[in-house]
C-alpha positions, 0 to 999 in steps of 0.5 A, a space after each residue: 871607207 873614209 876618205 883622206 880628208 876624214 882621216 886627216 881630221 881624225 888624226 888631227 883630233 887624236 894628236 891634239 887630245 893626246 897632247 892635252 892629256 900629257 900636258 895636264 897628266 890625265 888619262 881620259 878625255 874627249 873632244 866635241 865638235 860644234 855642228 854649225 848647221 844643226 847647232 849641236 855638239 858632236 862627240 868625235 874623239 874619245 881617249 881611253 874609254 872602254 867602249 866606242 859607244 860614245 862615238 857620235 853622241 850629240 848634245 844640244 847647247 846647254 845640255 849636260 856639262 859640255 853643252 853648258 860650257 859651249 853655251 856659256 863659253 866659259 871653262 869649268 874646273 871640277 874637283 869633285 863631281 858629286 859635290 859640285 855638279 847636279 846629279 842630272 848633269 853629271 857625266 858617267 863617272 861610275 867606272 872612273 878612279 877620279 871625280 875631278 875633270 876639266 871642260 873648256 870651250 874651243 873657240 876661234 874669234 867669236 866662233 864656237 869650234 867645240 868643247 874639250 873634256 879632260 879627266 882621270 888625273 894621274 895623281 890627286 885632282 885638277 888644280 887651277 895650274 892645270 886649268 891655266 895650262 889647258 886654257 893656253 893649249 885651247 887658245 891655239 887649238 881652237 884656231 887650228 881646228 877652225 882653220 883645218 876643219 874649214 880648209 878640209 871642207 872646202 878642199 873636199 868640195 873642190 876635189 869633187 868639182 875638179 874631178 868632174 872638170 877633169 872628166 869633162 876635160 878628157 872628153 873635150 880632148 878626145 874630140 880635139 886631136 887636130 889641135 897639136 898645141 893642145 897636146 903640149 898644154 896637156 903635157 905641161 899640165 900633167 907635169 905641173 899638177 904633181 908638185 902642188 899635190 905633193 906640196 899639199 900632202 907635205 904641208 898638211 902632215 907638217 901642220 899636224 906635227 906642229 899643232 903647239 905652234 899657232 903660226 906654223 900651223 897657219 903658215 903650213 895650211 896656207 901653203 897647202 891651200 895655195 897648192 890646191 888653188 894652183 891646181 884649180 887655176 891650171 884646170 880652169 885655164 885648160 878648160 877655158 881653152 878646151 871648151 873654146 875648141 868646140 865649134 859654136 853656132 852662137 853669136 856674140 855681141 862684142 860690146 856686151 861681152 866686154 861689159 860682162 867681163 868688166 862686171 866680173 872684175 868690178 870687185 878688183 877695180 874697187 879694191 885696187 882703185 882702178 878707173 875704167 874709161 871706155 870709147 865704144 863703137 855702137 855699130 859693131 856686127 855680131 860675130 861667131 862666138 869662138 871664146 872671145 870672152 875668155 880673151 877679154 877676161 884674161 887681158 883684164 885680169 892681167 891689167 888688174 894684176 899690173 895695177 893692183 899695187 898703185 891703182 891706175 886707169 884701164 882704157 878700153 875702146 872698140 872700133 871698125 878700122 880698115 875692114 877690121 874689128 879693133 879692140 884695145 885694152 890700155 892699162 897704166 900699170 907696170 908695163 912689160 920689159 922689151 926682152 919678154 914681150 915676144 914670150 908672153 903668148 907662149 904656154 906656161 910663160 909667166 912673170 908672176 910668183 910660183 902659184 900665182 899664175 898658170 902662164 896659160 891665159 895669154 897662150 889660150 887667148 892667142 889660140 882663140 884669136 887665131 881661130 878668128 884668123 885675127 891678131 893679138 899683140 902688145 905694145 908696152 915698155 917697162 914702167 909705161 903701162 901695156 896696150 893689148 890690141 885684138 884685131 878681127 876680120 869682118 868676115 867672122 860676122 854672121 851672115 
C-alpha cells in the first residue's frame, strides 16, 4: 500500500496534469519525472489513456521525443507527427484523433525535473499560443515539482528516523520512572506534537490547491517544513534528556568536551561573525559522564542565537575555584531581561518565535547539572550579554 507521501505526490501530479490539459483545451497528456540517480525519465502519470500499461515506462536521455526534449531542454510543438517526426521516434498515435502534440521540459534553475506531454487538442492542432500558455505553466510547475519532490523525500526519511527515535524514547522512559520531571516533559511533548502535525497536513493540502501561484506554493511548503522541523527539535531535546538519565560509567574530559562542542558550532561562528576567546585550566580532573556535553551544546546554541544579528564574542573559561569546577560562558549578545531570568530553566519556556525553539534546552541542562549535585545559573541584563555559570563539586571526579 502506498504511504501518505506517495499519495500526496500522485495527487499533485494528477491535479497538475489536469490543469495543463484544461488550459490548452486538450484531452490526453502525461508527465515523465527525471530519476536523478539512474539518469532516466520515468512515466509517473498519464491522463485519458485506455490502458495503464504506460505506467512506469522508462526512457534514457535522448530516447524518443520525451528523451530528446529532456536532453536538449527545449520545448517541442508538433502539428503533424507524420510530417515532422522520424518514424522511429514517433509516440503511439494510431488510436489518436489528433497527430499534434506539445512536449515541454520541466525545470528548476538548472535542474531537470521532468517532461510534460500534451496531445488530443479539442479542435484543430496546437498553435504557438498554446505553446506559450504551456510554457508559462511549466515555469511554475517545474519549481513546484522540484520543491515538493525533494521535500516529501526528506520528510519520508525524517519520518522513519523519528519513529525509530520515538521507539527508543519509550524504552528510556520505561526505565526512568523515578524522575518525576520526565512525566511533565513527555506530557508537554505529546501536547506540542499535535499542532505541528496538523499544520503539515493543512499546508500541504493548501499547496496542492494553489499550484498556479508559485509564491503561495513555496510559502505553504516552507510552513509545512517548519512544522516537521519543530517536531524533530522537540524529539531531539527529549532524547537528549532521556538518554542522559541512564547511569554511565564513562568518564569525560571537560576541556575536550568543550572543544568538541565548539567544533560542532563552528559553522555558526563563521556565519554570524562570532569570535571565540578561551581561558582553559589544564589541570581539571576527569569526571563521570552524565550528559555534560548536552549542557555545553545548549548554552553555546543560545549564545549563537543571541549574537546572530550583529555578531560578537563568546568567552569560555574553565577553572577550579573553592573546591569546585567552574565553567563560564559569557556572550556579548542581546542579554536576558530581569523579569524572565528566573523562568529560563523552566520546561517549555522560550522567548523565541513559534517553531524556532522547543523551550527544553536549558530545562534539560538544569536537570543534568542537578544530577552532578552542581549549580547552573545566569547573570545578565537586557542589552548587556549573558553569562552562564556551571559549578560542579569535585566529588564527581573519578576515583
